[in-house]
MMTF fields as JSON, N, C-alpha, C and O atoms, coordinates in Angstrom:
{
  "mmtfVersion": "1.0.0",
  "mmtfProducer": "UNKNOWN",
  "numBonds": 407,
  "numAtoms": 408,
  "numGroups": 102,
  "numChains": 1,
  "numModels": 1,
  "chainsPerModel": [1],
  "groupsPerChain": [102],
  "chainIdList": ["A"],
  "bondAtomList": [4, 2, 8, 6, 12, 10, 16, 14, 20, 18, 24, 22, 28, 26, 32, 30, 36, 34, 40, 38, 44, 42, 48, 46, 52, 50, 56, 54, 60, 58, 64, 62, 68, 66, 72, 70, 76, 74, 80, 78, 84, 82, 88, 86, 92, 90, 96, 94, 100, 98, 104, 102, 108, 106, 112, 110, 116, 114, 120, 118, 124, 122, 128, 126, 132, 130, 136, 134, 140, 138, 144, 142, 148, 146, 152, 150, 156, 154, 160, 158, 164, 162, 168, 166, 172, 170, 176, 174, 180, 178, 184, 182, 188, 186, 192, 190, 196, 194, 200, 198, 204, 202, 208, 206, 212, 210, 216, 214, 220, 218, 224, 222, 228, 226, 232, 230, 236, 234, 240, 238, 244, 242, 248, 246, 252, 250, 256, 254, 260, 258, 264, 262, 268, 266, 272, 270, 276, 274, 280, 278, 284, 282, 288, 286, 292, 290, 296, 294, 300, 298, 304, 302, 308, 306, 312, 310, 316, 314, 320, 318, 324, 322, 328, 326, 332, 330, 336, 334, 340, 338, 344, 342, 348, 346, 352, 350, 356, 354, 360, 358, 364, 362, 368, 366, 372, 370, 376, 374, 380, 378, 384, 382, 388, 386, 392, 390, 396, 394, 400, 398, 404, 402],
  "bondOrderList": [1, 1, 1, 1, 1, 1, 1, 1, 1, 1, 1, 1, 1, 1, 1, 1, 1, 1, 1, 1, 1, 1, 1, 1, 1, 1, 1, 1, 1, 1, 1, 1, 1, 1, 1, 1, 1, 1, 1, 1, 1, 1, 1, 1, 1, 1, 1, 1, 1, 1, 1, 1, 1, 1, 1, 1, 1, 1, 1, 1, 1, 1, 1, 1, 1, 1, 1, 1, 1, 1, 1, 1, 1, 1, 1, 1, 1, 1, 1, 1, 1, 1, 1, 1, 1, 1, 1, 1, 1, 1, 1, 1, 1, 1, 1, 1, 1, 1, 1, 1, 1],
  "groupList": [{"groupName": "MET", "atomNameList": ["N", "CA", "C", "O"], "elementList": ["N", "C", "C", "O"], "formalChargeList": [0, 0, 0, 0], "bondAtomList": [1, 0, 2, 1, 3, 2], "bondOrderList": [1, 1, 2], "singleLetterCode": "M", "chemCompType": "L-PEPTIDE LINKING"}, {"groupName": "ALA", "atomNameList": ["N", "CA", "C", "O"], "elementList": ["N", "C", "C", "O"], "formalChargeList": [0, 0, 0, 0], "bondAtomList": [1, 0, 2, 1, 3, 2], "bondOrderList": [1, 1, 2], "singleLetterCode": "A", "chemCompType": "L-PEPTIDE LINKING"}, {"groupName": "GLY", "atomNameList": ["N", "CA", "C", "O"], "elementList": ["N", "C", "C", "O"], "formalChargeList": [0, 0, 0, 0], "bondAtomList": [1, 0, 2, 1, 3, 2], "bondOrderList": [1, 1, 2], "singleLetterCode": "G", "chemCompType": "PEPTIDE LINKING"}, {"groupName": "LEU", "atomNameList": ["N", "CA", "C", "O"], "elementList": ["N", "C", "C", "O"], "formalChargeList": [0, 0, 0, 0], "bondAtomList": [1, 0, 2, 1, 3, 2], "bondOrderList": [1, 1, 2], "singleLetterCode": "L", "chemCompType": "L-PEPTIDE LINKING"}, {"groupName": "THR", "atomNameList": ["N", "CA", "C", "O"], "elementList": ["N", "C", "C", "O"], "formalChargeList": [0, 0, 0, 0], "bondAtomList": [1, 0, 2, 1, 3, 2], "bondOrderList": [1, 1, 2], "singleLetterCode": "T", "chemCompType": "L-PEPTIDE LINKING"}, {"groupName": "ASN", "atomNameList": ["N", "CA", "C", "O"], "elementList": ["N", "C", "C", "O"], "formalChargeList": [0, 0, 0, 0], "bondAtomList": [1, 0, 2, 1, 3, 2], "bondOrderList": [1, 1, 2], "singleLetterCode": "N", "chemCompType": "L-PEPTIDE LINKING"}, {"groupName": "GLU", "atomNameList": ["N", "CA", "C", "O"], "elementList": ["N", "C", "C", "O"], "formalChargeList": [0, 0, 0, 0], "bondAtomList": [1, 0, 2, 1, 3, 2], "bondOrderList": [1, 1, 2], "singleLetterCode": "E", "chemCompType": "L-PEPTIDE LINKING"}, {"groupName": "VAL", "atomNameList": ["N", "CA", "C", "O"], "elementList": ["N", "C", "C", "O"], "formalChargeList": [0, 0, 0, 0], "bondAtomList": [1, 0, 2, 1, 3, 2], "bondOrderList": [1, 1, 2], "singleLetterCode": "V", "chemCompType": "L-PEPTIDE LINKING"}, {"groupName": "LYS", "atomNameList": ["N", "CA", "C", "O"], "elementList": ["N", "C", "C", "O"], "formalChargeList": [0, 0, 0, 0], "bondAtomList": [1, 0, 2, 1, 3, 2], "bondOrderList": [1, 1, 2], "singleLetterCode": "K", "chemCompType": "L-PEPTIDE LINKING"}, {"groupName": "ASP", "atomNameList": ["N", "CA", "C", "O"], "elementList": ["N", "C", "C", "O"], "formalChargeList": [0, 0, 0, 0], "bondAtomList": [1, 0, 2, 1, 3, 2], "bondOrderList": [1, 1, 2], "singleLetterCode": "D", "chemCompType": "L-PEPTIDE LINKING"}, {"groupName": "PRO", "atomNameList": ["N", "CA", "C", "O"], "elementList": ["N", "C", "C", "O"], "formalChargeList": [0, 0, 0, 0], "bondAtomList": [1, 0, 2, 1, 3, 2], "bondOrderList": [1, 1, 2], "singleLetterCode": "P", "chemCompType": "L-PEPTIDE LINKING"}, {"groupName": "ILE", "atomNameList": ["N", "CA", "C", "O"], "elementList": ["N", "C", "C", "O"], "formalChargeList": [0, 0, 0, 0], "bondAtomList": [1, 0, 2, 1, 3, 2], "bondOrderList": [1, 1, 2], "singleLetterCode": "I", "chemCompType": "L-PEPTIDE LINKING"}, {"groupName": "TYR", "atomNameList": ["N", "CA", "C", "O"], "elementList": ["N", "C", "C", "O"], "formalChargeList": [0, 0, 0, 0], "bondAtomList": [1, 0, 2, 1, 3, 2], "bondOrderList": [1, 1, 2], "singleLetterCode": "Y", "chemCompType": "L-PEPTIDE LINKING"}, {"groupName": "GLN", "atomNameList": ["N", "CA", "C", "O"], "elementList": ["N", "C", "C", "O"], "formalChargeList": [0, 0, 0, 0], "bondAtomList": [1, 0, 2, 1, 3, 2], "bondOrderList": [1, 1, 2], "singleLetterCode": "Q", "chemCompType": "L-PEPTIDE LINKING"}, {"groupName": "ARG", "atomNameList": ["N", "CA", "C", "O"], "elementList": ["N", "C", "C", "O"], "formalChargeList": [0, 0, 0, 0], "bondAtomList": [1, 0, 2, 1, 3, 2], "bondOrderList": [1, 1, 2], "singleLetterCode": "R", "chemCompType": "L-PEPTIDE LINKING"}, {"groupName": "CYS", "atomNameList": ["N", "CA", "C", "O"], "elementList": ["N", "C", "C", "O"], "formalChargeList": [0, 0, 0, 0], "bondAtomList": [1, 0, 2, 1, 3, 2], "bondOrderList": [1, 1, 2], "singleLetterCode": "C", "chemCompType": "L-PEPTIDE LINKING"}, {"groupName": "HIS", "atomNameList": ["N", "CA", "C", "O"], "elementList": ["N", "C", "C", "O"], "formalChargeList": [0, 0, 0, 0], "bondAtomList": [1, 0, 2, 1, 3, 2], "bondOrderList": [1, 1, 2], "singleLetterCode": "H", "chemCompType": "L-PEPTIDE LINKING"}, {"groupName": "SER", "atomNameList": ["N", "CA", "C", "O"], "elementList": ["N", "C", "C", "O"], "formalChargeList": [0, 0, 0, 0], "bondAtomList": [1, 0, 2, 1, 3, 2], "bondOrderList": [1, 1, 2], "singleLetterCode": "S", "chemCompType": "L-PEPTIDE LINKING"}, {"groupName": "TRP", "atomNameList": ["N", "CA", "C", "O"], "elementList": ["N", "C", "C", "O"], "formalChargeList": [0, 0, 0, 0], "bondAtomList": [1, 0, 2, 1, 3, 2], "bondOrderList": [1, 1, 2], "singleLetterCode": "W", "chemCompType": "L-PEPTIDE LINKING"}],
  "groupTypeList": [0, 1, 2, 3, 4, 5, 6, 4, 7, 3, 6, 1, 3, 8, 8, 7, 7, 9, 10, 6, 3, 2, 3, 5, 3, 7, 9, 3, 2, 3, 11, 12, 6, 7, 13, 7, 6, 9, 2, 8, 7, 14, 7, 6, 0, 4, 3, 4, 4, 10, 2, 15, 10, 3, 16, 9, 17, 3, 4, 13, 1, 7, 12, 14, 7, 3, 12, 2, 3, 6, 2, 7, 8, 6, 3, 5, 7, 6, 7, 7, 18, 9, 10, 10, 18, 4, 10, 6, 14, 11, 17, 1, 13, 2, 14, 8, 13, 3, 6, 6, 14, 14],
  "groupIdList": [1, 2, 3, 4, 5, 6, 7, 8, 9, 10, 11, 12, 13, 14, 15, 16, 17, 18, 19, 20, 21, 22, 23, 24, 25, 26, 27, 28, 29, 30, 31, 32, 33, 34, 35, 36, 37, 38, 39, 40, 41, 42, 43, 44, 45, 46, 47, 48, 49, 50, 51, 52, 53, 54, 55, 56, 57, 58, 59, 60, 61, 62, 63, 64, 65, 66, 67, 68, 69, 70, 71, 72, 73, 74, 75, 76, 77, 78, 79, 80, 81, 82, 83, 84, 85, 86, 87, 88, 89, 90, 91, 92, 93, 94, 95, 96, 97, 98, 99, 100, 101, 102],
  "secStructList": [7, 7, 7, 1, 7, 2, 2, 2, 2, 2, 2, 2, 2, 6, 6, 7, 3, 3, 6, 6, 6, 6, 3, 3, 2, 2, 2, 2, 6, 7, 3, 3, 3, 3, 3, 3, 3, 6, 6, 3, 3, 3, 3, 3, 3, 7, 7, 1, 1, 6, 6, 7, 6, 6, 2, 2, 2, 2, 2, 2, 2, 2, 2, 2, 2, 2, 2, 6, 1, 6, 6, 7, 7, 3, 3, 3, 3, 3, 3, 7, 7, 1, 1, 7, 7, 7, 4, 4, 4, 1, 7, 2, 2, 2, 2, 2, 2, 2, 2, 2, 2, 7],
  "xCoordList": [0.768, 0.008, 0.9, 1.956, 0.478, 1.294, 1.213, 1.868, 0.473, 0.322, -1.001, -1.841, -1.09, -2.338, -2.123, -1.218, -2.924, -2.984, -4.246, -5.24, -4.306, -5.654, -6.391, -7.613, -5.577, -6.286, -6.802, -7.863, -6.105, -6.543, -7.795, -8.651, -7.923, -8.995, -10.253, -11.315, -10.019, -11.091, -11.689, -12.903, -10.706, -11.136, -11.929, -12.965, -11.538, -12.348, -13.7, -14.65, -13.845, -15.04, -15.984, -17.186, -15.551, -16.351, -17.208, -18.192, -16.825, -17.631, -18.825, -19.655, -18.946, -20.085, -21.089, -20.756, -22.316, -23.246, -24.568, -25.175, -24.925, -26.236, -27.337, -27.493, -28.067, -29.117, -30.208, -30.801, -30.445, -31.66, -31.272, -32.076, -30.049, -29.538, -28.721, -28.525, -28.26, -27.487, -26.178, -25.632, -25.597, -24.184, -23.366, -23.817, -22.122, -21.148, -20.96, -21.262, -20.475, -20.324, -19.357, -19.525, -18.355, -17.387, -18.0, -17.897, -18.645, -19.198, -20.475, -20.883, -21.025, -22.14, -21.607, -22.367, -20.36, -19.717, -20.074, -20.203, -20.198, -20.493, -19.177, -19.264, -17.994, -16.744, -16.112, -15.785, -15.921, -15.276, -13.905, -13.247, -13.381, -11.916, -11.473, -12.175, -10.269, -9.635, -8.109, -7.387, -7.71, -6.408, -5.79, -6.354, -4.624, -3.972, -2.618, -1.843, -2.204, -0.944, -0.601, -1.287, 0.4, 0.967, -0.186, -0.344, -0.977, -2.098, -3.286, -4.27, -3.266, -4.413, -5.228, -4.715, -6.392, -7.297, -8.431, -9.071, -8.6, -9.677, -10.465, -9.945, -11.836, -12.7, -13.752, -14.431, -13.873, -14.884, -15.998, -15.713, -17.178, -18.167, -19.496, -19.646, -20.452, -21.806, -22.764, -22.411, -23.972, -25.126, -26.006, -25.818, -26.946, -27.699, -28.547, -28.762, -29.088, -29.904, -29.648, -29.332, -29.747, -29.439, -30.272, -29.791, -31.552, -32.426, -32.315, -33.187, -31.213, -31.105, -31.245, -30.539, -32.263, -32.525, -31.356, -31.286, -30.449, -29.37, -28.021, -26.966, -28.163, -26.94, -26.151, -24.949, -26.832, -25.964, -25.538, -24.481, -26.315, -25.89, -24.824, -23.935, -24.897, -23.753, -22.418, -21.354, -22.468, -21.262, -20.668, -19.45, -21.532, -20.996, -20.4, -19.381, -20.992, -20.295, -19.001, -18.074, -18.891, -17.629, -16.551, -15.428, -16.879, -15.955, -15.602, -14.424, -16.624, -16.454, -15.463, -14.516, -15.667, -14.769, -13.349, -12.382, -13.248, -11.996, -11.124, -9.9, -11.8, -11.083, -10.591, -9.692, -11.177, -10.79, -9.412, -8.785, -9.037, -7.849, -6.586, -6.565, -5.61, -4.312, -3.687, -3.621, -3.224, -2.415, -3.238, -2.619, -4.537, -5.46, -5.329, -5.696, -4.788, -4.584, -5.624, -6.04, -6.055, -6.969, -7.894, -7.418, -9.123, -10.171, -11.097, -11.643, -11.244, -12.191, -13.025, -12.51, -14.289, -15.201, -16.126, -16.854, -16.127, -16.81, -17.929, -17.605, -19.135, -20.134, -20.442, -20.758, -20.335, -20.459, -21.606, -21.992, -22.123, -23.301, -22.82, -23.651, -21.632, -21.217, -19.933, -18.922, -19.926, -21.063, -22.092, -21.791, -23.306, -24.409, -24.194, -23.71, -24.575, -24.473, -25.469, -26.559, -25.082, -26.011, -25.76, -24.729, -26.716, -26.534, -25.369, -24.845, -24.947, -23.771, -22.522, -21.541, -22.484, -21.336, -21.097, -20.01, -22.114, -22.064, -21.054, -20.99, -20.234, -19.084, -19.64, -20.81, -18.838, -19.164, -19.622, -20.636, -18.852, -19.168, -20.492, -21.33, -20.71, -22.026, -23.153, -24.231, -22.957, -24.053, -24.366, -25.512, -23.268, -23.391, -24.19, -25.076, -23.895, -24.601, -26.057, -26.911, -26.355, -27.855, -28.532, -29.687, -27.921, -28.477, -28.836, -29.895, -27.913, -28.068, -29.274, -29.832, -29.678, -30.786, -32.211, -33.256, -32.108, -33.382, -34.13, -35.184],
  "yCoordList": [-1.171, 0.032, 1.3, 1.345, 2.248, 3.414, 4.322, 5.364, 4.003, 4.923, 5.696, 5.583, 6.471, 7.379, 8.551, 9.344, 8.717, 9.906, 10.389, 9.804, 11.444, 12.006, 10.997, 10.845, 10.363, 9.346, 8.14, 7.613, 7.701, 6.541, 6.851, 5.981, 8.111, 8.665, 8.651, 8.127, 9.329, 9.375, 8.058, 7.896, 7.045, 5.713, 5.118, 4.498, 5.261, 4.803, 5.4, 4.702, 6.641, 7.441, 6.928, 7.124, 6.259, 5.743, 4.549, 4.117, 4.081, 3.047, 3.526, 2.724, 4.796, 5.386, 5.728, 6.481, 5.185, 5.444, 5.985, 5.479, 7.081, 7.843, 6.816, 6.481, 6.354, 5.314, 5.846, 5.081, 7.113, 7.685, 7.718, 7.367, 8.138, 8.185, 6.952, 6.744, 6.164, 4.94, 5.31, 4.481, 6.412, 6.836, 7.095, 7.536, 6.775, 7.079, 8.599, 9.354, 9.055, 10.362, 11.218, 12.41, 10.433, 11.102, 11.365, 12.472, 10.355, 10.545, 11.466, 12.052, 11.552, 12.536, 13.908, 14.837, 14.121, 15.378, 16.114, 17.332, 15.245, 15.754, 15.935, 16.501, 15.48, 15.577, 16.874, 16.852, 17.972, 19.152, 19.297, 19.898, 18.692, 18.845, 17.682, 17.26, 17.199, 16.196, 16.618, 16.926, 16.606, 16.885, 15.891, 15.56, 15.436, 14.412, 14.82, 15.171, 14.826, 15.235, 14.484, 14.626, 13.743, 13.001, 12.27, 12.36, 11.558, 10.802, 11.554, 10.972, 12.833, 13.67, 13.887, 14.43, 13.509, 13.621, 14.605, 14.583, 15.455, 16.429, 16.389, 16.554, 16.146, 16.113, 17.146, 17.224, 17.955, 18.928, 18.352, 18.101, 18.182, 17.637, 18.431, 19.215, 18.153, 18.649, 17.514, 16.337, 17.932, 16.976, 17.547, 18.718, 16.855, 17.295, 18.457, 19.359, 18.451, 19.545, 19.822, 18.862, 20.991, 21.273, 20.45, 20.051, 20.167, 19.391, 17.883, 17.128, 17.476, 15.977, 15.136, 15.317, 14.161, 13.356, 12.379, 11.714, 12.272, 11.24, 11.889, 11.258, 13.157, 13.833, 12.975, 12.753, 12.528, 11.765, 10.438, 10.0, 9.685, 8.404, 8.453, 7.602, 9.483, 9.601, 10.093, 9.616, 10.964, 11.422, 10.325, 10.146, 9.579, 8.448, 7.368, 6.756, 7.164, 6.257, 6.694, 5.898, 8.018, 8.499, 8.329, 7.934, 8.625, 8.29, 6.816, 6.465, 5.925, 4.509, 4.058, 3.33, 4.477, 4.068, 4.577, 3.851, 5.85, 6.464, 6.012, 5.895, 5.788, 5.252, 3.727, 3.227, 3.103, 1.754, 1.772, 0.739, 2.947, 3.098, 2.959, 3.462, 2.302, 2.206, 3.602, 4.237, 4.017, 5.255, 6.491, 7.511, 6.454, 7.483, 7.594, 6.703, 8.737, 9.047, 9.949, 9.825, 10.891, 11.897, 12.187, 12.22, 12.387, 12.654, 13.738, 13.761, 14.631, 15.735, 15.846, 16.166, 15.596, 15.656, 16.915, 17.015, 17.81, 19.07, 19.085, 19.0, 19.186, 19.407, 20.901, 21.637, 21.292, 22.693, 22.94, 22.013, 24.034, 24.294, 25.367, 25.713, 25.883, 26.87, 26.385, 26.235, 26.142, 26.347, 25.255, 24.106, 25.627, 24.657, 23.52, 23.791, 22.317, 21.191, 21.44, 21.965, 21.055, 21.052, 19.713, 19.069, 19.319, 18.048, 18.181, 17.139, 19.313, 19.484, 19.018, 18.792, 18.852, 18.332, 16.819, 16.323, 16.119, 14.603, 14.385, 15.078, 13.368, 13.002, 12.327, 11.945, 12.203, 11.576, 10.088, 9.606, 9.438, 8.054, 8.023, 7.178, 8.965, 8.911, 9.28, 8.69, 10.161, 10.329, 8.968, 8.631, 8.286, 7.075, 6.085, 5.414, 5.987, 5.005, 5.323, 4.443, 6.682, 7.093, 6.8, 6.377, 6.986, 6.778, 5.248, 4.909, 4.347, 2.944, 2.491, 1.433, 3.221, 2.86, 3.178, 2.686, 4.013, 4.493, 3.542, 3.871],
  "zCoordList": [-0.003, 0.016, -0.018, 0.613, -0.715, -0.935, 0.305, 0.302, 1.336, 2.387, 2.353, 1.461, 3.393, 3.449, 2.566, 2.825, 1.503, 0.633, 0.396, 0.826, -0.275, -0.686, -1.617, -1.606, -2.376, -3.327, -2.566, -2.903, -1.582, -0.826, -0.025, 0.139, 0.493, 1.204, 0.294, 0.631, -0.991, -1.91, -2.351, -2.472, -2.605, -2.949, -1.761, -2.001, -0.618, 0.537, 0.616, 0.972, 0.309, 0.341, -0.693, -0.515, -1.811, -2.782, -2.171, -2.771, -1.055, -0.348, 0.368, 0.795, 0.518, 1.212, 0.104, -0.811, 0.173, -0.893, -0.308, 0.635, -1.0, -0.644, -1.071, -2.245, -0.058, -0.277, -1.239, -2.0, -1.19, -2.009, -3.502, -4.365, -3.785, -5.181, -5.611, -6.808, -4.696, -5.103, -5.655, -6.383, -5.423, -5.855, -4.611, -3.554, -4.856, -3.794, -3.621, -4.544, -2.473, -2.158, -3.127, -3.385, -3.599, -4.505, -5.844, -6.374, -6.408, -7.727, -7.671, -8.674, -6.552, -6.304, -6.308, -6.58, -6.029, -5.873, -4.477, -4.357, -3.538, -2.288, -1.427, -0.338, -1.877, -1.24, -1.83, -3.017, -1.113, -1.532, -1.456, -2.306, -0.324, -0.114, 0.799, 1.719, 0.482, 1.328, 1.543, 0.595, 2.784, 3.16, 4.128, 5.171, 3.745, 4.506, 4.925, 4.035, 6.2, 6.598, 7.905, 8.917, 7.855, 9.155, 9.845, 11.063, 9.071, 9.722, 10.069, 10.525, 9.883, 10.134, 8.886, 7.907, 8.888, 7.652, 7.99, 9.041, 6.992, 7.0, 5.726, 4.623, 5.935, 4.797, 4.977, 6.001, 3.931, 3.821, 2.788, 1.617, 3.286, 2.329, 2.558, 3.495, 1.608, 1.816, 1.637, 1.561, 1.575, 1.329, 0.292, -0.038, -0.262, -1.404, -1.04, -1.849, 0.303, 0.798, 2.27, 2.972, 2.796, 4.207, 5.136, 6.197, 4.767, 5.574, 5.451, 5.881, 4.851, 4.436, 5.734, 6.727, 5.628, 6.795, 6.979, 8.013, 6.024, 6.081, 6.63, 6.692, 7.004, 7.522, 8.585, 8.439, 9.6, 10.569, 10.186, 10.641, 9.323, 8.937, 7.887, 7.862, 6.973, 6.057, 6.664, 6.271, 7.54, 8.17, 9.036, 9.066, 9.752, 10.547, 9.593, 9.912, 8.522, 7.455, 7.025, 6.876, 6.804, 6.381, 7.481, 7.168, 8.794, 9.849, 9.855, 9.919, 9.79, 9.917, 8.801, 9.096, 7.536, 6.457, 6.57, 6.339, 6.934, 7.01, 8.267, 8.197, 9.323, 10.443, 10.167, 10.843, 9.234, 8.743, 7.919, 7.683, 7.538, 6.738, 7.665, 8.789, 7.173, 7.981, 7.857, 6.805, 9.084, 9.235, 9.723, 10.025, 9.813, 10.21, 11.757, 12.523, 12.131, 13.538, 14.097, 15.249, 13.237, 13.606, 12.419, 11.285, 12.623, 11.432, 11.86, 12.962, 10.935, 11.079, 9.857, 8.786, 9.972, 8.926, 9.042, 10.03, 8.141, 8.327, 7.195, 6.01, 7.561, 6.596, 6.393, 7.329, 5.153, 4.725, 3.762, 3.049, 3.707, 2.733, 1.66, 0.821, 1.622, 0.804, 0.127, 0.813, -1.145, -2.113, -2.05, -1.727, -2.36, -2.243, -3.383, -4.482, -3.029, -3.979, -5.101, -4.875, -6.318, -7.49, -8.216, -8.021, -9.044, -9.74, -10.758, -11.154, -11.19, -12.023, -11.398, -12.108, -10.087, -9.505, -9.619, -9.324, -10.042, -10.33, -11.373, -12.388, -11.091, -12.033, -13.328, -13.385, -14.278, -15.508, -15.181, -15.687, -14.353, -13.935, -13.289, -13.603, -12.356, -11.642, -12.651, -12.573, -13.521, -14.491, -15.362, -15.66, -15.701, -16.452, -15.64, -16.171, -14.391, -13.442, -13.396, -13.496, -13.234, -13.185, -14.492, -14.462, -15.631, -16.859, -17.033, -17.561, -16.57, -16.722, -15.905, -16.194, -14.937, -14.069, -14.647, -14.22, -15.611, -16.243, -16.984, -17.527]
}
């Protein structure tokens, strides 16, 4: 394993799926920023709407997945609302997955 990097964190975050849309948080465009330094991981993310009923379960899933990574000593997950999420943030892979379900 190459160690703890932004890429390994993003790859792990792909395991967290929004149950309403069926897409992972990365492809949904909900992950705004990842910083990794000396075992300290900071994730800035958003949700599709401020009143999202999945707020707690999704953030808990992020903590669970990332604390499962080797080398994580400290983890800070911050949910932000600026800039607001829009469907344009969905990745090409995410759009493809949504199209295949239609």
